[in-house]
Backbone of each chain as nested JSON, in Angstrom:
{
  "chains": [
    {"id": "A", "residues": [
      {"number": 1, "name": "MET", "atoms": {"N": [69.394, 100.234, 98.721], "CA": [69.645, 101.637, 98.393], "C": [68.589, 102.52, 99.064]}},
      {"number": 2, "name": "GLU", "atoms": {"N": [69.051, 103.534, 99.761], "CA": [68.11, 104.465, 100.384], "C": [67.885, 105.663, 99.47]}},
      {"number": 3, "name": "ALA", "atoms": {"N": [66.685, 106.12, 99.444], "CA": [66.368, 107.265, 98.587], "C": [66.727, 108.553, 99.296]}},
      {"number": 4, "name": "ASN", "atoms": {"N": [67.304, 109.467, 98.553], "CA": [67.597, 110.795, 99.07], "C": [67.183, 111.801, 98.019]}},
      {"number": 5, "name": "ASP", "atoms": {"N": [66.934, 113.001, 98.468], "CA": [66.59, 114.072, 97.534], "C": [67.659, 114.254, 96.479]}},
      {"number": 6, "name": "ASN", "atoms": {"N": [68.913, 114.112, 96.926], "CA": [69.999, 114.384, 95.991], "C": [70.549, 113.117, 95.331]}},
      {"number": 7, "name": "THR", "atoms": {"N": [69.709, 112.087, 95.22], "CA": [70.109, 110.857, 94.543], "C": [69.35, 110.71, 93.234]}},
      {"number": 8, "name": "VAL", "atoms": {"N": [70.076, 110.371, 92.178], "CA": [69.463, 110.135, 90.872], "C": [69.645, 108.659, 90.529]}},
      {"number": 9, "name": "TYR", "atoms": {"N": [68.53, 107.949, 90.364], "CA": [68.573, 106.533, 90.018], "C": [68.508, 106.364, 88.51]}},
      {"number": 10, "name": "ILE", "atoms": {"N": [69.429, 105.562, 87.98], "CA": [69.477, 105.351, 86.541], "C": [68.56, 104.191, 86.16]}},
      {"number": 11, "name": "GLY", "atoms": {"N": [67.638, 104.475, 85.229], "CA": [66.712, 103.449, 84.75], "C": [66.838, 103.271, 83.259]}},
      {"number": 12, "name": "LYS", "atoms": {"N": [65.702, 103.158, 82.581], "CA": [65.715, 102.827, 81.16], "C": [65.635, 104.033, 80.223]}},
      {"number": 13, "name": "LYS", "atoms": {"N": [65.589, 105.227, 80.804], "CA": [65.514, 106.405, 79.93], "C": [66.855, 106.689, 79.259]}},
      {"number": 14, "name": "LYS", "atoms": {"N": [66.864, 107.676, 78.372], "CA": [68.113, 108.057, 77.727], "C": [68.997, 108.816, 78.729]}},
      {"number": 15, "name": "PRO", "atoms": {"N": [70.332, 108.728, 78.557], "CA": [71.26, 109.374, 79.493], "C": [70.938, 110.839, 79.747]}},
      {"number": 16, "name": "MET", "atoms": {"N": [70.514, 111.578, 78.709], "CA": [70.305, 113.018, 78.871], "C": [69.226, 113.352, 79.899]}},
      {"number": 17, "name": "SER", "atoms": {"N": [68.243, 112.46, 80.074], "CA": [67.221, 112.686, 81.105], "C": [67.873, 112.753, 82.483]}},
      {"number": 18, "name": "TYR", "atoms": {"N": [68.827, 111.851, 82.712], "CA": [69.487, 111.784, 84.021], "C": [70.528, 112.891, 84.175]}},
      {"number": 19, "name": "VAL", "atoms": {"N": [71.17, 113.253, 83.065], "CA": [72.1, 114.385, 83.099], "C": [71.351, 115.63, 83.568]}},
      {"number": 20, "name": "LEU", "atoms": {"N": [70.173, 115.843, 82.978], "CA": [69.346, 116.99, 83.356], "C": [68.972, 116.927, 84.831]}},
      {"number": 21, "name": "ALA", "atoms": {"N": [68.627, 115.741, 85.309], "CA": [68.25, 115.58, 86.722], "C": [69.407, 115.935, 87.642]}},
      {"number": 22, "name": "VAL", "atoms": {"N": [70.615, 115.506, 87.291], "CA": [71.786, 115.797, 88.122], "C": [72.081, 117.298, 88.116]}},
      {"number": 23, "name": "VAL", "atoms": {"N": [72.088, 117.891, 86.926], "CA": [72.381, 119.324, 86.806], "C": [71.348, 120.142, 87.58]}},
      {"number": 24, "name": "THR", "atoms": {"N": [70.092, 119.724, 87.509], "CA": [69.014, 120.419, 88.224], "C": [69.248, 120.382, 89.731]}},
      {"number": 25, "name": "GLN", "atoms": {"N": [69.668, 119.213, 90.242], "CA": [69.957, 119.096, 91.682], "C": [71.03, 120.099, 92.101]}},
      {"number": 26, "name": "PHE", "atoms": {"N": [72.101, 120.155, 91.336], "CA": [73.18, 121.104, 91.672], "C": [72.664, 122.538, 91.596]}},
      {"number": 27, "name": "ASN", "atoms": {"N": [71.893, 122.834, 90.556], "CA": [71.389, 124.203, 90.389], "C": [70.389, 124.572, 91.469]}},
      {"number": 28, "name": "ASN", "atoms": {"N": [69.78, 123.554, 92.111], "CA": [68.846, 123.81, 93.206], "C": [69.569, 123.996, 94.538]}},
      {"number": 29, "name": "GLY", "atoms": {"N": [70.888, 123.98, 94.504], "CA": [71.63, 124.28, 95.716], "C": [72.338, 123.11, 96.361]}},
      {"number": 30, "name": "GLN", "atoms": {"N": [72.148, 121.89, 95.826], "CA": [72.866, 120.737, 96.392], "C": [74.363, 120.876, 96.094]}},
      {"number": 31, "name": "ASN", "atoms": {"N": [75.19, 120.512, 97.073], "CA": [76.631, 120.494, 96.828], "C": [77.122, 119.095, 96.479]}},
      {"number": 32, "name": "GLU", "atoms": {"N": [76.252, 118.113, 96.754], "CA": [76.599, 116.737, 96.416], "C": [75.4, 116.041, 95.773]}},
      {"number": 33, "name": "VAL", "atoms": {"N": [75.659, 115.295, 94.726], "CA": [74.617, 114.501, 94.074], "C": [75.154, 113.093, 93.877]}},
      {"number": 34, "name": "THR", "atoms": {"N": [74.323, 112.094, 94.186], "CA": [74.725, 110.698, 94.038], "C": [73.962, 110.062, 92.887]}},
      {"number": 35, "name": "ILE", "atoms": {"N": [74.695, 109.358, 92.023], "CA": [74.081, 108.612, 90.925], "C": [74.153, 107.132, 91.284]}},
      {"number": 36, "name": "LYS", "atoms": {"N": [73.0, 106.454, 91.225], "CA": [72.98, 105.024, 91.553], "C": [72.433, 104.207, 90.394]}},
      {"number": 37, "name": "ALA", "atoms": {"N": [73.023, 103.037, 90.178], "CA": [72.558, 102.166, 89.094], "C": [72.891, 100.722, 89.406]}},
      {"number": 38, "name": "ARG", "atoms": {"N": [72.12, 99.827, 88.797], "CA": [72.354, 98.392, 88.967], "C": [72.419, 97.708, 87.614]}},
      {"number": 39, "name": "GLY", "atoms": {"N": [73.165, 96.593, 87.565], "CA": [73.185, 95.749, 86.365], "C": [73.588, 96.492, 85.112]}},
      {"number": 40, "name": "ARG", "atoms": {"N": [72.829, 96.27, 84.04], "CA": [73.174, 96.858, 82.734], "C": [73.148, 98.379, 82.739]}},
      {"number": 41, "name": "SER", "atoms": {"N": [72.472, 98.983, 83.713], "CA": [72.383, 100.451, 83.764], "C": [73.663, 101.107, 84.269]}},
      {"number": 42, "name": "ILE", "atoms": {"N": [74.61, 100.297, 84.745], "CA": [75.846, 100.86, 85.3], "C": [76.607, 101.652, 84.233]}},
      {"number": 43, "name": "SER", "atoms": {"N": [76.664, 101.118, 83.009], "CA": [77.357, 101.833, 81.923], "C": [76.729, 103.195, 81.695]}},
      {"number": 44, "name": "CYS", "atoms": {"N": [75.404, 103.249, 81.745], "CA": [74.689, 104.515, 81.561], "C": [75.021, 105.489, 82.688]}},
      {"number": 45, "name": "ALA", "atoms": {"N": [75.15, 104.987, 83.916], "CA": [75.481, 105.849, 85.056], "C": [76.832, 106.532, 84.843]}},
      {"number": 46, "name": "VAL", "atoms": {"N": [77.788, 105.781, 84.306], "CA": [79.116, 106.352, 84.04], "C": [79.014, 107.395, 82.928]}},
      {"number": 47, "name": "ASP", "atoms": {"N": [78.238, 107.09, 81.889], "CA": [78.009, 108.077, 80.826], "C": [77.437, 109.368, 81.406]}},
      {"number": 48, "name": "VAL", "atoms": {"N": [76.432, 109.239, 82.256], "CA": [75.776, 110.416, 82.836], "C": [76.771, 111.251, 83.627]}},
      {"number": 49, "name": "ALA", "atoms": {"N": [77.551, 110.592, 84.475], "CA": [78.528, 111.304, 85.299], "C": [79.556, 112.03, 84.424]}},
      {"number": 50, "name": "GLU", "atoms": {"N": [80.038, 111.345, 83.396], "CA": [81.06, 111.943, 82.531], "C": [80.496, 113.092, 81.694]}},
      {"number": 51, "name": "ILE", "atoms": {"N": [79.262, 112.963, 81.246], "CA": [78.639, 114.047, 80.462], "C": [78.431, 115.276, 81.35]}},
      {"number": 52, "name": "VAL", "atoms": {"N": [77.967, 115.056, 82.581], "CA": [77.785, 116.178, 83.502], "C": [79.111, 116.905, 83.706]}},
      {"number": 53, "name": "ARG", "atoms": {"N": [80.168, 116.154, 83.977], "CA": [81.461, 116.741, 84.307], "C": [82.144, 117.403, 83.107]}},
      {"number": 54, "name": "ASN", "atoms": {"N": [82.053, 116.768, 81.946], "CA": [82.79, 117.289, 80.786], "C": [82.035, 118.354, 80.009]}},
      {"number": 55, "name": "ARG", "atoms": {"N": [80.701, 118.284, 80.027], "CA": [79.958, 119.173, 79.153], "C": [79.185, 120.253, 79.877]}},
      {"number": 56, "name": "PHE", "atoms": {"N": [78.717, 119.955, 81.107], "CA": [77.818, 120.897, 81.77], "C": [78.396, 121.565, 83.01]}},
      {"number": 57, "name": "MET", "atoms": {"N": [79.093, 120.794, 83.851], "CA": [79.574, 121.367, 85.105], "C": [81.007, 120.908, 85.356]}},
      {"number": 58, "name": "THR", "atoms": {"N": [81.942, 121.666, 84.765], "CA": [83.344, 121.245, 84.844], "C": [83.932, 121.427, 86.246]}},
      {"number": 59, "name": "ASP", "atoms": {"N": [83.184, 122.084, 87.14], "CA": [83.673, 122.223, 88.516], "C": [83.238, 121.055, 89.399]}},
      {"number": 60, "name": "VAL", "atoms": {"N": [82.524, 120.099, 88.825], "CA": [82.076, 118.924, 89.586], "C": [83.138, 117.824, 89.497]}},
      {"number": 61, "name": "SER", "atoms": {"N": [83.418, 117.195, 90.64], "CA": [84.413, 116.114, 90.645], "C": [83.873, 114.885, 91.383]}},
      {"number": 62, "name": "TYR", "atoms": {"N": [84.629, 113.796, 91.285], "CA": [84.223, 112.552, 91.942], "C": [84.696, 112.565, 93.385]}},
      {"number": 63, "name": "LYS", "atoms": {"N": [83.755, 112.488, 94.297], "CA": [84.128, 112.412, 95.709], "C": [84.42, 110.966, 96.078]}},
      {"number": 64, "name": "ASP", "atoms": {"N": [83.617, 110.065, 95.549], "CA": [83.799, 108.643, 95.839], "C": [83.021, 107.819, 94.801]}},
      {"number": 65, "name": "ILE", "atoms": {"N": [83.506, 106.612, 94.571], "CA": [82.797, 105.677, 93.692], "C": [82.787, 104.333, 94.408]}},
      {"number": 66, "name": "ARG", "atoms": {"N": [81.597, 103.778, 94.617], "CA": [81.509, 102.514, 95.348], "C": [80.832, 101.445, 94.508]}},
      {"number": 67, "name": "LEU", "atoms": {"N": [81.404, 100.253, 94.528], "CA": [80.819, 99.099, 93.846], "C": [80.36, 98.104, 94.9]}},
      {"number": 68, "name": "THR", "atoms": {"N": [79.137, 97.628, 94.763], "CA": [78.626, 96.629, 95.7], "C": [77.778, 95.599, 94.958]}},
      {"number": 69, "name": "THR", "atoms": {"N": [77.36, 94.58, 95.689], "CA": [76.464, 93.573, 95.13], "C": [75.176, 93.58, 95.946]}},
      {"number": 70, "name": "GLU", "atoms": {"N": [74.037, 93.644, 95.27], "CA": [72.75, 93.666, 95.964], "C": [71.924, 92.463, 95.557]}},
      {"number": 71, "name": "GLU", "atoms": {"N": [71.032, 92.068, 96.45], "CA": [70.135, 90.967, 96.137], "C": [68.761, 91.537, 95.8]}},
      {"number": 72, "name": "VAL", "atoms": {"N": [68.264, 91.211, 94.628], "CA": [66.934, 91.695, 94.244], "C": [66.054, 90.503, 93.869]}},
      {"number": 73, "name": "GLU", "atoms": {"N": [64.748, 90.714, 93.913], "CA": [63.825, 89.641, 93.584], "C": [63.756, 89.433, 92.076]}},
      {"number": 74, "name": "GLY", "atoms": {"N": [64.119, 88.253, 91.621], "CA": [63.987, 87.919, 90.213], "C": [62.76, 87.062, 89.993]}},
      {"number": 75, "name": "GLU", "atoms": {"N": [62.545, 86.623, 88.767], "CA": [61.377, 85.794, 88.466], "C": [61.446, 84.445, 89.179]}},
      {"number": 76, "name": "ASN", "atoms": {"N": [62.665, 83.953, 89.389], "CA": [62.838, 82.648, 90.033], "C": [63.561, 82.781, 91.364]}},
      {"number": 77, "name": "GLY", "atoms": {"N": [63.138, 83.765, 92.171], "CA": [63.765, 83.967, 93.466], "C": [64.813, 85.067, 93.422]}},
      {"number": 78, "name": "PRO", "atoms": {"N": [65.532, 85.232, 94.548], "CA": [66.493, 86.324, 94.634], "C": [67.69, 86.118, 93.712]}},
      {"number": 79, "name": "VAL", "atoms": {"N": [68.124, 87.179, 93.079], "CA": [69.328, 87.141, 92.248], "C": [70.257, 88.272, 92.679]}},
      {"number": 80, "name": "LYS", "atoms": {"N": [71.557, 88.052, 92.463], "CA": [72.545, 89.066, 92.833], "C": [72.862, 89.942, 91.633]}},
      {"number": 81, "name": "VAL", "atoms": {"N": [72.869, 91.23, 91.862], "CA": [73.258, 92.163, 90.796], "C": [74.286, 93.152, 91.329]}},
      {"number": 82, "name": "SER", "atoms": {"N": [75.207, 93.523, 90.46], "CA": [76.201, 94.525, 90.814], "C": [75.553, 95.9, 90.823]}},
      {"number": 83, "name": "SER", "atoms": {"N": [76.092, 96.785, 91.649], "CA": [75.581, 98.156, 91.652], "C": [76.722, 99.144, 91.802]}},
      {"number": 84, "name": "ILE", "atoms": {"N": [76.483, 100.361, 91.356], "CA": [77.482, 101.428, 91.469], "C": [76.839, 102.644, 92.116]}},
      {"number": 85, "name": "GLU", "atoms": {"N": [77.603, 103.319, 92.95], "CA": [77.194, 104.604, 93.504], "C": [78.3, 105.599, 93.178]}},
      {"number": 86, "name": "ILE", "atoms": {"N": [77.943, 106.638, 92.463], "CA": [78.909, 107.668, 92.068], "C": [78.566, 108.946, 92.829]}},
      {"number": 87, "name": "PHE", "atoms": {"N": [79.468, 109.371, 93.709], "CA": [79.237, 110.565, 94.527], "C": [79.907, 111.76, 93.866]}},
      {"number": 88, "name": "LEU", "atoms": {"N": [79.081, 112.669, 93.388], "CA": [79.596, 113.879, 92.741], "C": [79.565, 115.043, 93.724]}},
      {"number": 89, "name": "THR", "atoms": {"N": [80.593, 115.886, 93.656], "CA": [80.634, 117.048, 94.542], "C": [81.167, 118.253, 93.785]}},
      {"number": 90, "name": "LYS", "atoms": {"N": [80.761, 119.441, 94.24], "CA": [81.349, 120.634, 93.618], "C": [81.763, 121.632, 94.678]}}
    ]},
    {"id": "B", "residues": [
      {"number": 1, "name": "MET", "atoms": {"N": [94.519, 104.03, 76.927], "CA": [94.798, 102.977, 77.91], "C": [96.132, 102.296, 77.589]}},
      {"number": 2, "name": "GLU", "atoms": {"N": [96.997, 102.22, 78.565], "CA": [98.256, 101.513, 78.357], "C": [98.132, 100.071, 78.822]}},
      {"number": 3, "name": "ALA", "atoms": {"N": [98.795, 99.216, 78.092], "CA": [98.726, 97.798, 78.431], "C": [99.748, 97.462, 79.511]}},
      {"number": 4, "name": "ASN", "atoms": {"N": [99.365, 96.657, 80.452], "CA": [100.281, 96.153, 81.464], "C": [100.008, 94.688, 81.652]}},
      {"number": 5, "name": "ASP", "atoms": {"N": [100.992, 93.997, 82.143], "CA": [100.816, 92.576, 82.42], "C": [99.654, 92.331, 83.362]}},
      {"number": 6, "name": "ASN", "atoms": {"N": [99.525, 93.247, 84.323], "CA": [98.489, 93.018, 85.329], "C": [97.191, 93.763, 85.024]}},
      {"number": 7, "name": "THR", "atoms": {"N": [96.936, 94.012, 83.745], "CA": [95.681, 94.654, 83.354], "C": [94.804, 93.672, 82.591]}},
      {"number": 8, "name": "VAL", "atoms": {"N": [93.529, 93.632, 82.947], "CA": [92.568, 92.767, 82.256], "C": [91.559, 93.667, 81.531]}},
      {"number": 9, "name": "TYR", "atoms": {"N": [91.511, 93.552, 80.215], "CA": [90.578, 94.348, 79.418], "C": [89.281, 93.572, 79.209]}},
      {"number": 10, "name": "ILE", "atoms": {"N": [88.174, 94.225, 79.473], "CA": [86.871, 93.572, 79.332], "C": [86.36, 93.724, 77.901]}},
      {"number": 11, "name": "GLY", "atoms": {"N": [86.052, 92.603, 77.269], "CA": [85.517, 92.619, 75.911], "C": [84.167, 91.938, 75.85]}},
      {"number": 12, "name": "LYS", "atoms": {"N": [83.977, 91.111, 74.849], "CA": [82.655, 90.538, 74.6], "C": [82.456, 89.142, 75.186]}},
      {"number": 13, "name": "LYS", "atoms": {"N": [83.487, 88.62, 75.854], "CA": [83.332, 87.271, 76.434], "C": [82.431, 87.305, 77.666]}},
      {"number": 14, "name": "LYS", "atoms": {"N": [82.149, 86.12, 78.193], "CA": [81.349, 86.059, 79.419], "C": [82.197, 86.506, 80.606]}},
      {"number": 15, "name": "PRO", "atoms": {"N": [81.523, 87.066, 81.63], "CA": [82.257, 87.578, 82.793], "C": [83.243, 86.573, 83.385]}},
      {"number": 16, "name": "MET", "atoms": {"N": [82.875, 85.297, 83.421], "CA": [83.722, 84.31, 84.087], "C": [85.099, 84.176, 83.438]}},
      {"number": 17, "name": "SER", "atoms": {"N": [85.206, 84.443, 82.129], "CA": [86.515, 84.417, 81.462], "C": [87.439, 85.448, 82.079]}},
      {"number": 18, "name": "TYR", "atoms": {"N": [86.879, 86.621, 82.363], "CA": [87.693, 87.714, 82.914], "C": [87.945, 87.514, 84.407]}},
      {"number": 19, "name": "VAL", "atoms": {"N": [86.964, 86.924, 85.092], "CA": [87.176, 86.588, 86.506], "C": [88.375, 85.659, 86.622]}},
      {"number": 20, "name": "LEU", "atoms": {"N": [88.416, 84.655, 85.757], "CA": [89.531, 83.7, 85.759], "C": [90.848, 84.418, 85.475]}},
      {"number": 21, "name": "ALA", "atoms": {"N": [90.835, 85.362, 84.536], "CA": [92.053, 86.105, 84.19], "C": [92.56, 86.904, 85.386]}},
      {"number": 22, "name": "VAL", "atoms": {"N": [91.642, 87.541, 86.111], "CA": [92.038, 88.344, 87.276], "C": [92.601, 87.446, 88.377]}},
      {"number": 23, "name": "VAL", "atoms": {"N": [91.893, 86.365, 88.666], "CA": [92.331, 85.445, 89.723], "C": [93.699, 84.859, 89.374]}},
      {"number": 24, "name": "THR", "atoms": {"N": [93.905, 84.543, 88.094], "CA": [95.192, 83.995, 87.649], "C": [96.323, 84.983, 87.88]}},
      {"number": 25, "name": "GLN", "atoms": {"N": [96.064, 86.27, 87.575], "CA": [97.084, 87.306, 87.804], "C": [97.497, 87.345, 89.272]}},
      {"number": 26, "name": "PHE", "atoms": {"N": [96.51, 87.337, 90.152], "CA": [96.83, 87.365, 91.589], "C": [97.593, 86.109, 91.987]}},
      {"number": 27, "name": "ASN", "atoms": {"N": [97.155, 84.972, 91.483], "CA": [97.812, 83.711, 91.84], "C": [99.229, 83.618, 91.277]}},
      {"number": 28, "name": "ASN", "atoms": {"N": [99.504, 84.409, 90.227], "CA": [100.858, 84.439, 89.664], "C": [101.774, 85.405, 90.412]}},
      {"number": 29, "name": "GLY", "atoms": {"N": [101.264, 85.999, 91.483], "CA": [102.129, 86.819, 92.326], "C": [101.88, 88.311, 92.252]}},
      {"number": 30, "name": "GLN", "atoms": {"N": [100.97, 88.753, 91.383], "CA": [100.652, 90.184, 91.333], "C": [99.928, 90.599, 92.622]}},
      {"number": 31, "name": "ASN", "atoms": {"N": [100.283, 91.762, 93.122], "CA": [99.563, 92.297, 94.282], "C": [98.474, 93.277, 93.873]}},
      {"number": 32, "name": "GLU", "atoms": {"N": [98.563, 93.715, 92.613], "CA": [97.549, 94.621, 92.089], "C": [97.132, 94.188, 90.688]}},
      {"number": 33, "name": "VAL", "atoms": {"N": [95.844, 94.225, 90.434], "CA": [95.32, 93.921, 89.1], "C": [94.331, 95.02, 88.731]}},
      {"number": 34, "name": "THR", "atoms": {"N": [94.445, 95.507, 87.482], "CA": [93.549, 96.555, 87.014], "C": [92.589, 96.003, 85.974]}},
      {"number": 35, "name": "ILE", "atoms": {"N": [91.317, 96.31, 86.136], "CA": [90.288, 95.918, 85.168], "C": [89.892, 97.166, 84.389]}},
      {"number": 36, "name": "LYS", "atoms": {"N": [89.943, 97.083, 83.056], "CA": [89.58, 98.243, 82.232], "C": [88.459, 97.888, 81.267]}},
      {"number": 37, "name": "ALA", "atoms": {"N": [87.545, 98.835, 81.073], "CA": [86.427, 98.595, 80.153], "C": [85.914, 99.91, 79.602]}},
      {"number": 38, "name": "ARG", "atoms": {"N": [85.292, 99.84, 78.439], "CA": [84.698, 101.019, 77.804], "C": [83.253, 100.738, 77.41]}},
      {"number": 39, "name": "GLY", "atoms": {"N": [82.453, 101.805, 77.386], "CA": [81.087, 101.716, 76.877], "C": [80.247, 100.667, 77.587]}},
      {"number": 40, "name": "ARG", "atoms": {"N": [79.538, 99.86, 76.783], "CA": [78.613, 98.863, 77.344], "C": [79.315, 97.817, 78.191]}},
      {"number": 41, "name": "SER", "atoms": {"N": [80.626, 97.663, 78.03], "CA": [81.358, 96.643, 78.799], "C": [81.608, 97.058, 80.249]}},
      {"number": 42, "name": "ILE", "atoms": {"N": [81.308, 98.32, 80.573], "CA": [81.572, 98.802, 81.936], "C": [80.778, 97.997, 82.966]}},
      {"number": 43, "name": "SER", "atoms": {"N": [79.517, 97.683, 82.648], "CA": [78.701, 96.888, 83.573], "C": [79.355, 95.538, 83.837]}},
      {"number": 44, "name": "CYS", "atoms": {"N": [79.898, 94.95, 82.783], "CA": [80.56, 93.65, 82.913], "C": [81.805, 93.767, 83.795]}},
      {"number": 45, "name": "ALA", "atoms": {"N": [82.542, 94.867, 83.664], "CA": [83.742, 95.083, 84.477], "C": [83.399, 95.096, 85.966]}},
      {"number": 46, "name": "VAL", "atoms": {"N": [82.282, 95.743, 86.298], "CA": [81.845, 95.798, 87.699], "C": [81.433, 94.401, 88.17]}},
      {"number": 47, "name": "ASP", "atoms": {"N": [80.732, 93.655, 87.311], "CA": [80.383, 92.268, 87.645], "C": [81.641, 91.455, 87.946]}},
      {"number": 48, "name": "VAL", "atoms": {"N": [82.633, 91.575, 87.079], "CA": [83.872, 90.806, 87.234], "C": [84.542, 91.134, 88.572]}},
      {"number": 49, "name": "ALA", "atoms": {"N": [84.662, 92.431, 88.864], "CA": [85.314, 92.852, 90.112], "C": [84.557, 92.324, 91.333]}},
      {"number": 50, "name": "GLU", "atoms": {"N": [83.231, 92.417, 91.295], "CA": [82.428, 91.972, 92.435], "C": [82.468, 90.45, 92.601]}},
      {"number": 51, "name": "ILE", "atoms": {"N": [82.479, 89.726, 91.488], "CA": [82.547, 88.259, 91.567], "C": [83.898, 87.83, 92.142]}},
      {"number": 52, "name": "VAL", "atoms": {"N": [84.976, 88.474, 91.691], "CA": [86.304, 88.155, 92.221], "C": [86.312, 88.362, 93.729]}},
      {"number": 53, "name": "ARG", "atoms": {"N": [85.818, 89.511, 94.169], "CA": [85.893, 89.877, 95.583], "C": [84.967, 89.062, 96.475]}},
      {"number": 54, "name": "ASN", "atoms": {"N": [83.772, 88.786, 95.981], "CA": [82.797, 88.104, 96.836], "C": [82.904, 86.583, 96.797]}},
      {"number": 55, "name": "ARG", "atoms": {"N": [83.368, 86.04, 95.661], "CA": [83.307, 84.588, 95.53], "C": [84.671, 83.909, 95.544]}},
      {"number": 56, "name": "PHE", "atoms": {"N": [85.705, 84.61, 95.046], "CA": [86.992, 83.939, 94.869], "C": [88.104, 84.45, 95.777]}},
      {"number": 57, "name": "MET", "atoms": {"N": [88.192, 85.757, 95.963], "CA": [89.306, 86.319, 96.728], "C": [88.789, 87.411, 97.644]}},
      {"number": 58, "name": "THR", "atoms": {"N": [88.332, 86.996, 98.816], "CA": [87.697, 87.958, 99.719], "C": [88.712, 88.898, 100.367]}},
      {"number": 59, "name": "ASP", "atoms": {"N": [90.019, 88.618, 100.174], "CA": [91.039, 89.524, 100.71], "C": [91.385, 90.641, 99.715]}},
      {"number": 60, "name": "VAL", "atoms": {"N": [90.736, 90.641, 98.57], "CA": [90.994, 91.683, 97.557], "C": [90.055, 92.865, 97.795]}},
      {"number": 61, "name": "SER", "atoms": {"N": [90.606, 94.073, 97.696], "CA": [89.764, 95.265, 97.895], "C": [90.005, 96.283, 96.788]}},
      {"number": 62, "name": "TYR", "atoms": {"N": [89.152, 97.308, 96.767], "CA": [89.28, 98.352, 95.759], "C": [90.293, 99.382, 96.219]}},
      {"number": 63, "name": "LYS", "atoms": {"N": [91.353, 99.55, 95.435], "CA": [92.344, 100.57, 95.757], "C": [91.888, 101.909, 95.185]}},
      {"number": 64, "name": "ASP", "atoms": {"N": [91.336, 101.859, 93.988], "CA": [90.87, 103.081, 93.34], "C": [89.925, 102.705, 92.196]}},
      {"number": 65, "name": "ILE", "atoms": {"N": [89.018, 103.612, 91.879], "CA": [88.127, 103.428, 90.728], "C": [88.113, 104.753, 89.981]}},
      {"number": 66, "name": "ARG", "atoms": {"N": [88.449, 104.719, 88.699], "CA": [88.518, 105.961, 87.925], "C": [87.595, 105.915, 86.725]}},
      {"number": 67, "name": "LEU", "atoms": {"N": [86.877, 106.991, 86.509], "CA": [86.003, 107.133, 85.346], "C": [86.576, 108.209, 84.443]}},
      {"number": 68, "name": "THR", "atoms": {"N": [86.683, 107.915, 83.157], "CA": [87.182, 108.906, 82.208], "C": [86.406, 108.797, 80.898]}},
      {"number": 69, "name": "THR", "atoms": {"N": [86.697, 109.741, 80.004], "CA": [86.106, 109.701, 78.663], "C": [87.234, 109.585, 77.653]}},
      {"number": 70, "name": "GLU", "atoms": {"N": [87.113, 108.651, 76.73], "CA": [88.15, 108.45, 75.716], "C": [87.558, 108.667, 74.332]}},
      {"number": 71, "name": "GLU", "atoms": {"N": [88.436, 109.044, 73.407], "CA": [87.996, 109.215, 72.033], "C": [88.468, 108.011, 71.224]}},
      {"number": 72, "name": "VAL", "atoms": {"N": [87.539, 107.338, 70.568], "CA": [87.917, 106.188, 69.742], "C": [87.387, 106.402, 68.331]}},
      {"number": 73, "name": "GLU", "atoms": {"N": [87.978, 105.698, 67.369], "CA": [87.552, 105.828, 65.982], "C": [86.242, 105.066, 65.757]}},
      {"number": 74, "name": "GLY", "atoms": {"N": [85.212, 105.794, 65.363], "CA": [83.952, 105.152, 65.017], "C": [83.812, 105.053, 63.511]}},
      {"number": 75, "name": "GLU", "atoms": {"N": [82.697, 104.557, 63.027], "CA": [82.497, 104.422, 61.587], "C": [82.451, 105.789, 60.901]}},
      {"number": 76, "name": "ASN", "atoms": {"N": [81.952, 106.787, 61.617], "CA": [81.838, 108.13, 61.047], "C": [82.736, 109.125, 61.772]}},
      {"number": 77, "name": "GLY", "atoms": {"N": [83.988, 108.723, 62.021], "CA": [84.918, 109.612, 62.707], "C": [85.007, 109.31, 64.185]}},
      {"number": 78, "name": "PRO", "atoms": {"N": [85.746, 110.157, 64.912], "CA": [85.967, 109.893, 66.33], "C": [84.692, 110.044, 67.161]}},
      {"number": 79, "name": "VAL", "atoms": {"N": [84.513, 109.141, 68.106], "CA": [83.377, 109.239, 69.034], "C": [83.909, 109.135, 70.46]}},
      {"number": 80, "name": "LYS", "atoms": {"N": [83.175, 109.751, 71.369], "CA": [83.582, 109.711, 72.772], "C": [82.887, 108.563, 73.491]}},
      {"number": 81, "name": "VAL", "atoms": {"N": [83.653, 107.811, 74.25], "CA": [83.072, 106.737, 75.052], "C": [83.58, 106.833, 76.485]}},
      {"number": 82, "name": "SER", "atoms": {"N": [82.713, 106.489, 77.42], "CA": [83.105, 106.456, 78.822], "C": [83.961, 105.228, 79.078]}},
      {"number": 83, "name": "SER", "atoms": {"N": [84.842, 105.334, 80.056], "CA": [85.638, 104.165, 80.428], "C": [85.793, 104.1, 81.94]}},
      {"number": 84, "name": "ILE", "atoms": {"N": [86.084, 102.888, 82.415], "CA": [86.295, 102.678, 83.845], "C": [87.601, 101.929, 84.044]}},
      {"number": 85, "name": "GLU", "atoms": {"N": [88.31, 102.286, 85.087], "CA": [89.489, 101.542, 85.518], "C": [89.265, 101.164, 86.977]}},
      {"number": 86, "name": "ILE", "atoms": {"N": [89.297, 99.882, 87.251], "CA": [89.096, 99.39, 88.62], "C": [90.407, 98.785, 89.101]}},
      {"number": 87, "name": "PHE", "atoms": {"N": [90.992, 99.406, 90.112], "CA": [92.289, 98.959, 90.653], "C": [92.038, 98.068, 91.859]}},
      {"number": 88, "name": "LEU", "atoms": {"N": [92.346, 96.794, 91.684], "CA": [92.174, 95.816, 92.764], "C": [93.514, 95.584, 93.45]}},
      {"number": 89, "name": "THR", "atoms": {"N": [93.5, 95.441, 94.762], "CA": [94.72, 95.167, 95.506], "C": [94.455, 94.163, 96.602]}},
      {"number": 90, "name": "LYS", "atoms": {"N": [95.494, 93.43, 96.982], "CA": [95.329, 92.524, 98.117], "C": [96.506, 92.635, 99.085]}}
    ]}
  ]
}
């Protein structure tokens, strides 16, 4: 995953932290914001996207949604984890 | 969510149970299989789709991926949960 100014990575915080981050990006003039997550955080990424669209910015829509598999370093060598990229646009 | 023969609902079982269900649908002659999940099961749905595509049926691709919000009955009245629909085709 490459880092971009308009990318929000989902971690262990509560969904509202990431909702705020996405809304802030749009309010700062971005026309597209990407939400990225891996493994168990994927459910949270979907929550964040849906909360942004339904509660805060109803003019935002899904431009694309991509599912991939990435290899990350685990405790016992490389492990494969699923990932999601949600491309939001307004 | 409407039930269809070619729809696999993700619940609390291990991912491999659902991978087997998807592969079986394709092997029974379906050209399209839909994976549906809500809430915390969304991560598992993505795992299932990626395992099917990368390990079992490399000719299967994503036709569409849809994110929505559904209202379900919770212990204290209706609650909103995110859901995912992953449309697989070969």
